DRENTOR-763611 format. One record per residue (C-alpha): residue number from 1; residue in three letters; x, y, z. Coordinates in Angstrom, 1 decimal. Layout:
# residues N
<sedren NUM,ala,<X,Y,Z>>;
...
//
This chain:
# residues 314
<sedren 1,met,<-35.7,-32.2,32.1>>;
<sedren 2,ser,<-37.5,-35.3,32.2>>;
<sedren 3,ser,<-39.7,-37.0,34.8>>;
<sedren 4,gly,<-40.0,-40.8,35.2>>;
<sedren 5,gly,<-38.6,-40.5,31.2>>;
<sedren 6,val,<-41.0,-38.1,30.1>>;
<sedren 7,asn,<-39.4,-34.6,28.2>>;
<sedren 8,leu,<-41.8,-32.2,30.3>>;
<sedren 9,his,<-41.2,-29.4,27.7>>;
<sedren 10,ile,<-42.5,-31.2,24.6>>;
<sedren 11,thr,<-45.1,-32.8,26.7>>;
<sedren 12,ile,<-46.4,-30.4,29.8>>;
<sedren 13,gly,<-44.5,-27.5,28.8>>;
<sedren 14,ala,<-46.0,-27.7,25.4>>;
<sedren 15,ile,<-49.5,-27.1,26.9>>;
<sedren 16,gln,<-49.2,-24.7,29.0>>;
<sedren 17,ile,<-47.5,-22.3,25.9>>;
<sedren 18,gly,<-50.5,-23.5,24.2>>;
<sedren 19,ser,<-52.7,-22.1,26.3>>;
<sedren 20,leu,<-51.2,-19.1,26.9>>;
<sedren 21,cys,<-51.5,-18.2,23.4>>;
<sedren 22,ser,<-55.1,-19.9,23.6>>;
<sedren 23,met,<-55.5,-17.1,26.6>>;
<sedren 24,phe,<-53.6,-14.2,24.8>>;
<sedren 25,leu,<-56.1,-14.7,21.0>>;
<sedren 26,phe,<-59.2,-15.3,23.1>>;
<sedren 27,gly,<-58.4,-11.7,24.7>>;
<sedren 28,ile,<-58.4,-10.4,21.7>>;
<sedren 29,ala,<-61.1,-12.4,20.4>>;
<sedren 30,thr,<-63.0,-10.3,23.5>>;
<sedren 31,val,<-62.1,-6.9,22.4>>;
<sedren 32,gln,<-63.2,-7.8,19.2>>;
<sedren 33,thr,<-66.9,-8.6,19.8>>;
<sedren 34,his,<-67.4,-5.6,22.2>>;
<sedren 35,thr,<-65.5,-3.1,18.7>>;
<sedren 36,tyr,<-68.6,-5.2,16.8>>;
<sedren 37,tyr,<-71.5,-5.0,19.4>>;
<sedren 38,gln,<-69.9,-1.0,20.1>>;
<sedren 39,gly,<-70.0,-0.3,16.4>>;
<sedren 40,phe,<-72.2,-2.4,14.7>>;
<sedren 41,pro,<-75.8,-2.2,17.1>>;
<sedren 42,asp,<-77.6,-1.8,14.0>>;
<sedren 43,asp,<-76.0,-4.3,11.9>>;
<sedren 44,arg,<-78.6,-8.2,10.9>>;
<sedren 45,arg,<-79.6,-10.0,12.9>>;
<sedren 46,tyr,<-77.7,-13.1,11.8>>;
<sedren 47,phe,<-74.0,-11.8,12.2>>;
<sedren 48,lys,<-74.9,-10.6,15.7>>;
<sedren 49,ala,<-75.8,-14.2,16.8>>;
<sedren 50,leu,<-72.8,-15.6,14.7>>;
<sedren 51,val,<-70.0,-13.1,16.7>>;
<sedren 52,gly,<-72.4,-13.9,20.0>>;
<sedren 53,ile,<-71.6,-17.4,19.4>>;
<sedren 54,met,<-68.4,-17.6,18.0>>;
<sedren 55,trp,<-67.7,-16.2,21.6>>;
<sedren 56,ile,<-69.6,-18.2,23.8>>;
<sedren 57,leu,<-68.0,-21.3,21.5>>;
<sedren 58,glu,<-64.7,-19.8,21.9>>;
<sedren 59,leu,<-65.0,-19.3,26.3>>;
<sedren 60,phe,<-66.0,-22.0,26.1>>;
<sedren 61,his,<-62.8,-23.4,24.3>>;
<sedren 62,thr,<-60.6,-21.8,26.7>>;
<sedren 63,phe,<-62.4,-22.9,29.6>>;
<sedren 64,cys,<-61.5,-26.5,28.7>>;
<sedren 65,val,<-58.2,-25.5,28.1>>;
<sedren 66,ser,<-57.4,-24.3,31.2>>;
<sedren 67,ala,<-58.8,-26.9,33.2>>;
<sedren 68,glu,<-56.5,-29.6,30.9>>;
<sedren 69,val,<-53.4,-27.6,32.2>>;
<sedren 70,tyr,<-55.0,-27.4,35.9>>;
<sedren 71,arg,<-55.2,-31.3,35.5>>;
<sedren 72,thr,<-52.0,-32.2,33.9>>;
<sedren 73,thr,<-50.2,-29.9,36.2>>;
<sedren 74,ile,<-52.1,-29.8,39.4>>;
<sedren 75,val,<-54.0,-33.1,39.9>>;
<sedren 76,his,<-51.5,-35.0,38.5>>;
<sedren 77,tyr,<-49.2,-33.4,39.6>>;
<sedren 78,gly,<-45.5,-36.1,39.0>>;
<sedren 79,asn,<-48.1,-38.6,37.7>>;
<sedren 80,pro,<-46.4,-39.0,34.0>>;
<sedren 81,ala,<-48.8,-41.6,33.1>>;
<sedren 82,ser,<-51.4,-39.4,33.2>>;
<sedren 83,leu,<-50.6,-37.6,29.8>>;
<sedren 84,ile,<-51.2,-41.4,28.4>>;
<sedren 85,asn,<-54.8,-39.3,27.8>>;
<sedren 86,leu,<-55.9,-35.5,27.7>>;
<sedren 87,pro,<-60.2,-35.6,28.6>>;
<sedren 88,trp,<-60.4,-32.6,28.5>>;
<sedren 89,met,<-58.4,-31.7,25.2>>;
<sedren 90,ala,<-61.4,-34.1,23.7>>;
<sedren 91,ile,<-64.3,-32.1,24.7>>;
<sedren 92,ala,<-62.8,-28.6,23.0>>;
<sedren 93,ile,<-63.1,-30.2,20.4>>;
<sedren 94,phe,<-66.2,-30.3,20.2>>;
<sedren 95,ala,<-65.8,-26.2,20.5>>;
<sedren 96,ser,<-63.3,-26.2,17.6>>;
<sedren 97,ala,<-64.9,-28.1,15.5>>;
<sedren 98,thr,<-68.2,-25.5,15.0>>;
<sedren 99,val,<-66.1,-22.5,15.6>>;
<sedren 100,thr,<-64.3,-23.9,11.9>>;
<sedren 101,phe,<-67.6,-24.9,10.4>>;
<sedren 102,leu,<-69.3,-22.0,10.9>>;
<sedren 103,thr,<-66.1,-19.6,10.0>>;
<sedren 104,his,<-66.1,-22.0,6.4>>;
<sedren 105,thr,<-69.8,-21.9,6.2>>;
<sedren 106,phe,<-68.9,-18.1,6.5>>;
<sedren 107,phe,<-67.0,-17.1,3.9>>;
<sedren 108,ala,<-68.0,-19.5,1.6>>;
<sedren 109,ser,<-71.7,-18.5,1.5>>;
<sedren 110,arg,<-69.5,-15.1,0.8>>;
<sedren 111,val,<-67.9,-16.5,-2.0>>;
<sedren 112,trp,<-72.1,-17.9,-3.5>>;
<sedren 113,ile,<-72.7,-14.5,-3.4>>;
<sedren 114,val,<-70.1,-12.2,-4.6>>;
<sedren 115,leu,<-68.3,-15.1,-7.4>>;
<sedren 116,pro,<-69.5,-14.3,-10.8>>;
<sedren 117,his,<-70.2,-17.2,-13.3>>;
<sedren 118,pro,<-69.2,-19.8,-14.2>>;
<sedren 119,trp,<-67.2,-19.4,-10.7>>;
<sedren 120,arg,<-70.1,-19.0,-8.3>>;
<sedren 121,phe,<-70.2,-23.4,-7.9>>;
<sedren 122,ile,<-66.8,-22.8,-5.8>>;
<sedren 123,gly,<-69.3,-21.3,-2.8>>;
<sedren 124,pro,<-71.3,-24.7,-2.4>>;
<sedren 125,val,<-69.1,-27.0,-3.0>>;
<sedren 126,cys,<-67.1,-25.5,0.3>>;
<sedren 127,met,<-69.8,-25.7,2.3>>;
<sedren 128,phe,<-70.5,-29.2,1.4>>;
<sedren 129,leu,<-66.8,-30.1,2.4>>;
<sedren 130,thr,<-67.0,-27.7,5.5>>;
<sedren 131,phe,<-70.3,-30.2,6.6>>;
<sedren 132,val,<-68.5,-33.0,5.7>>;
<sedren 133,ala,<-65.5,-32.1,8.2>>;
<sedren 134,tyr,<-67.0,-31.2,10.9>>;
<sedren 135,ile,<-69.3,-34.6,10.9>>;
<sedren 136,leu,<-65.9,-36.0,10.5>>;
<sedren 137,ser,<-64.7,-34.1,13.1>>;
<sedren 138,leu,<-67.3,-34.9,15.2>>;
<sedren 139,val,<-66.8,-38.3,15.1>>;
<sedren 140,ser,<-63.1,-37.4,16.3>>;
<sedren 141,ala,<-64.6,-35.2,18.9>>;
<sedren 142,val,<-66.5,-38.3,20.3>>;
<sedren 143,ala,<-64.0,-41.2,19.8>>;
<sedren 144,gly,<-61.7,-38.8,21.9>>;
<sedren 145,val,<-64.1,-38.7,24.5>>;
<sedren 146,ile,<-64.4,-42.5,24.9>>;
<sedren 147,glu,<-61.1,-43.7,24.3>>;
<sedren 148,ala,<-58.9,-42.7,27.3>>;
<sedren 149,asn,<-56.0,-43.9,25.7>>;
<sedren 150,leu,<-53.6,-41.6,22.9>>;
<sedren 151,ile,<-52.0,-43.8,21.4>>;
<sedren 152,val,<-54.9,-46.2,21.2>>;
<sedren 153,tyr,<-56.9,-43.2,19.8>>;
<sedren 154,glu,<-54.2,-42.3,17.2>>;
<sedren 155,glu,<-53.9,-46.1,15.6>>;
<sedren 156,lys,<-57.9,-46.2,15.4>>;
<sedren 157,trp,<-58.9,-42.1,14.9>>;
<sedren 158,gly,<-56.1,-40.7,13.6>>;
<sedren 159,trp,<-57.1,-40.2,9.6>>;
<sedren 160,thr,<-60.1,-39.1,10.6>>;
<sedren 161,val,<-57.9,-36.2,12.2>>;
<sedren 162,tyr,<-55.6,-35.7,9.0>>;
<sedren 163,ile,<-58.7,-35.4,6.7>>;
<sedren 164,val,<-60.2,-32.5,8.7>>;
<sedren 165,leu,<-57.1,-30.6,9.1>>;
<sedren 166,ile,<-56.3,-31.2,5.3>>;
<sedren 167,ser,<-59.1,-30.8,3.7>>;
<sedren 168,gly,<-59.8,-26.9,5.6>>;
<sedren 169,val,<-56.1,-26.4,4.3>>;
<sedren 170,val,<-58.0,-26.8,1.2>>;
<sedren 171,leu,<-60.5,-24.7,2.5>>;
<sedren 172,asp,<-58.1,-22.3,3.2>>;
<sedren 173,ile,<-56.2,-21.6,0.6>>;
<sedren 174,val,<-59.6,-21.9,-1.9>>;
<sedren 175,leu,<-61.7,-19.4,-0.2>>;
<sedren 176,ser,<-58.8,-16.9,0.3>>;
<sedren 177,ser,<-57.7,-17.3,-3.6>>;
<sedren 178,ser,<-61.3,-16.8,-4.9>>;
<sedren 179,met,<-61.8,-13.8,-2.6>>;
<sedren 180,val,<-58.3,-12.0,-4.2>>;
<sedren 181,phe,<-59.9,-13.0,-7.4>>;
<sedren 182,tyr,<-63.0,-11.1,-6.7>>;
<sedren 183,leu,<-61.1,-8.3,-5.3>>;
<sedren 184,trp,<-58.5,-8.3,-8.7>>;
<sedren 185,leu,<-62.5,-8.4,-10.7>>;
<sedren 186,gln,<-63.2,-4.6,-9.0>>;
<sedren 187,arg,<-59.5,-2.7,-9.0>>;
<sedren 188,gly,<-60.6,-2.0,-12.6>>;
<sedren 189,arg,<-64.1,-0.3,-11.6>>;
<sedren 190,val,<-63.5,1.9,-8.9>>;
<sedren 191,leu,<-61.8,4.9,-7.8>>;
<sedren 192,asp,<-57.9,5.3,-6.7>>;
<sedren 193,arg,<-59.2,5.7,-3.1>>;
<sedren 194,ser,<-61.0,2.8,-3.2>>;
<sedren 195,met,<-58.0,0.9,-5.6>>;
<sedren 196,arg,<-55.8,1.9,-2.2>>;
<sedren 197,leu,<-58.3,0.0,-0.1>>;
<sedren 198,ile,<-59.0,-3.1,-2.0>>;
<sedren 199,asp,<-55.5,-3.2,-1.8>>;
<sedren 200,arg,<-54.9,-3.3,1.4>>;
<sedren 201,val,<-57.9,-6.2,2.2>>;
<sedren 202,val,<-55.9,-8.3,-0.5>>;
<sedren 203,gln,<-53.3,-8.3,1.5>>;
<sedren 204,tyr,<-55.7,-8.9,5.0>>;
<sedren 205,thr,<-56.8,-11.8,3.0>>;
<sedren 206,ile,<-53.4,-13.4,2.3>>;
<sedren 207,cys,<-52.3,-13.0,5.3>>;
<sedren 208,thr,<-55.7,-14.7,7.4>>;
<sedren 209,gly,<-55.6,-17.4,5.0>>;
<sedren 210,val,<-52.2,-17.8,5.3>>;
<sedren 211,leu,<-51.7,-18.3,9.2>>;
<sedren 212,thr,<-54.0,-20.8,9.4>>;
<sedren 213,ser,<-53.2,-22.5,6.8>>;
<sedren 214,val,<-49.7,-22.9,7.4>>;
<sedren 215,thr,<-51.1,-22.7,11.9>>;
<sedren 216,ala,<-52.8,-26.6,10.5>>;
<sedren 217,leu,<-50.2,-27.9,8.6>>;
<sedren 218,gly,<-48.0,-27.5,12.2>>;
<sedren 219,phe,<-50.9,-29.2,13.4>>;
<sedren 220,val,<-50.7,-32.3,10.9>>;
<sedren 221,ile,<-47.2,-32.9,10.8>>;
<sedren 222,ser,<-46.8,-32.3,15.0>>;
<sedren 223,phe,<-50.1,-34.9,15.1>>;
<sedren 224,gly,<-48.1,-37.4,12.5>>;
<sedren 225,val,<-44.5,-37.1,13.3>>;
<sedren 226,glu,<-44.0,-36.5,16.9>>;
<sedren 227,asn,<-44.4,-39.9,19.2>>;
<sedren 228,gly,<-44.5,-39.0,22.4>>;
<sedren 229,ser,<-44.7,-35.4,22.5>>;
<sedren 230,phe,<-47.3,-33.0,22.8>>;
<sedren 231,ile,<-46.7,-30.0,20.3>>;
<sedren 232,trp,<-49.9,-30.7,18.3>>;
<sedren 233,val,<-51.6,-29.6,21.2>>;
<sedren 234,ala,<-49.6,-26.3,20.8>>;
<sedren 235,phe,<-51.2,-26.2,17.4>>;
<sedren 236,phe,<-55.2,-26.9,18.2>>;
<sedren 237,thr,<-55.6,-24.6,21.0>>;
<sedren 238,cys,<-54.5,-22.0,19.0>>;
<sedren 239,his,<-56.1,-23.2,15.6>>;
<sedren 240,ala,<-60.0,-22.2,16.2>>;
<sedren 241,lys,<-59.4,-18.6,17.4>>;
<sedren 242,leu,<-57.4,-17.5,14.8>>;
<sedren 243,tyr,<-60.6,-18.9,12.3>>;
<sedren 244,ser,<-63.3,-17.2,14.9>>;
<sedren 245,asn,<-60.5,-13.6,14.8>>;
<sedren 246,ser,<-60.8,-14.0,10.9>>;
<sedren 247,ile,<-64.4,-13.8,11.2>>;
<sedren 248,leu,<-64.8,-10.8,13.9>>;
<sedren 249,ala,<-61.9,-8.6,12.0>>;
<sedren 250,thr,<-64.3,-9.3,9.0>>;
<sedren 251,leu,<-66.4,-7.9,10.2>>;
<sedren 252,asn,<-65.1,-4.8,12.1>>;
<sedren 253,ser,<-63.2,-3.7,9.0>>;
<sedren 254,arg,<-66.4,-2.8,7.6>>;
<sedren 255,met,<-65.4,0.1,9.7>>;
<sedren 256,ser,<-63.2,1.8,7.0>>;
<sedren 257,phe,<-65.7,2.2,4.6>>;
<sedren 258,arg,<-67.3,5.3,7.3>>;
<sedren 259,ala,<-67.6,9.0,5.8>>;
<sedren 260,pro,<-65.1,10.7,8.0>>;
<sedren 261,gly,<-66.3,12.1,11.2>>;
<sedren 262,thr,<-68.7,9.0,11.4>>;
<sedren 263,ser,<-69.2,7.8,14.9>>;
<sedren 264,val,<-67.9,4.7,15.5>>;
<sedren 265,ser,<-71.6,3.8,17.5>>;
<sedren 266,ser,<-73.6,5.7,15.4>>;
<sedren 267,arg,<-77.3,3.9,14.5>>;
<sedren 268,gln,<-77.2,5.6,11.5>>;
<sedren 269,gln,<-75.6,3.1,9.7>>;
<sedren 270,ser,<-76.2,3.8,5.5>>;
<sedren 271,ser,<-76.0,0.2,2.9>>;
<sedren 272,ser,<-73.0,2.1,1.4>>;
<sedren 273,his,<-71.2,1.9,5.2>>;
<sedren 274,ala,<-72.6,-2.1,5.2>>;
<sedren 275,ala,<-69.6,-3.2,3.0>>;
<sedren 276,his,<-67.0,-5.5,4.0>>;
<sedren 277,arg,<-64.6,-7.5,4.0>>;
<sedren 278,met,<-65.4,-10.7,3.0>>;
<sedren 279,gly,<-62.4,-11.5,0.7>>;
<sedren 280,ala,<-64.8,-8.9,-1.8>>;
<sedren 281,ile,<-66.5,-5.7,-0.9>>;
<sedren 282,glu,<-70.0,-6.0,-1.2>>;
<sedren 283,ser,<-73.2,-4.5,0.4>>;
<sedren 284,tyr,<-74.7,-7.8,2.4>>;
<sedren 285,arg,<-78.2,-8.8,0.7>>;
<sedren 286,gly,<-81.1,-8.1,2.4>>;
<sedren 287,ser,<-79.6,-4.8,4.8>>;
<sedren 288,glu,<-81.6,-2.1,5.8>>;
<sedren 289,arg,<-81.6,0.8,3.6>>;
<sedren 290,arg,<-82.5,4.1,6.0>>;
<sedren 291,pro,<-83.8,6.8,3.6>>;
<sedren 292,val,<-81.7,9.8,3.2>>;
<sedren 293,lys,<-83.4,12.9,3.6>>;
<sedren 294,val,<-81.2,16.1,1.6>>;
<sedren 295,asn,<-81.6,20.1,2.4>>;
<sedren 296,val,<-80.7,22.0,-0.4>>;
<sedren 297,glu,<-81.1,25.5,0.7>>;
<sedren 298,met,<-80.1,27.6,-2.4>>;
<sedren 299,thr,<-80.1,32.0,-2.6>>;
<sedren 300,ser,<-79.9,33.6,-5.9>>;
<sedren 301,ser,<-79.2,37.4,-6.6>>;
<sedren 302,val,<-80.0,39.7,-9.2>>;
<sedren 303,his,<-77.4,41.8,-10.5>>;
<sedren 304,arg,<-78.5,44.7,-13.5>>;
<sedren 305,glu,<-76.1,47.2,-15.4>>;
<sedren 306,glu,<-78.4,50.2,-17.3>>;
<sedren 307,asp,<-77.2,52.8,-19.3>>;
<sedren 308,val,<-77.7,56.5,-17.9>>;
<sedren 309,lys,<-78.8,59.0,-20.2>>;
<sedren 310,pro,<-77.9,62.2,-18.7>>;
<sedren 311,val,<-81.4,64.8,-17.9>>;
<sedren 312,ser,<-80.9,68.3,-19.4>>;
<sedren 313,val,<-83.0,70.9,-17.5>>;
<sedren 314,pro,<-85.3,73.2,-19.4>>;
//
């Protein structure tokens, strides 16, 4: 089906499918945010602020995507010429770029902390590349807001999009590989129960890294190959939300380290339960340590055995 020579399946249809997937992922992020604040009320302020900022950014991103769907399907209904410009998607780049920056910075800082020498340099290098990619993302966002023609935008600023997405794929692979490497080093130092947990975390780390990388690759291919289609919009609307969900899942996965019977909302969390999956199982630096009171009750009993000699009666 087409309207005025425009294939609606790969234009408006792609935008609608992407918006539905984006809504679904935002719902998951909202549930994970609620779970985090309920399960870790005494967590570090840095992580609590990070979770709040990520959720607000995702809310803004979801609003922009929804506004673009409304604009293309209601405001400009029956006007294919309006598809030459997607202003709300350009504004959404600011939110998605910031979410990606925070996610890569978070995992790069974790890698910097836990990797042994001489591999520790991977963290700072990834942080530097993350910062460069973030600057380019902001440049592409500003250009998208100013430039009202998608064709002209791709000709002038398409290179920034390619660099940002390819660097994101590289960062995902490097950070995920570093996390798996650290976990592999820890396997020989833990008990069988912890080893099974580490294996599960390794699988989760690989899956999340592959998922974000594949999405970014799909974004690059569809943006550069599919001329006249908005299939890349479907990837764009989901890409940032995969990153935010990966951080939230990382923080919430620390519940696996709780002792059996511990309440999820308990305010008495030992530092050992603050270990998390950041591609590594390690305690947060500077986490609060609460004194543990142990009451020991001891009882003793004495048993005597004596030889009883018969007493003769005179």
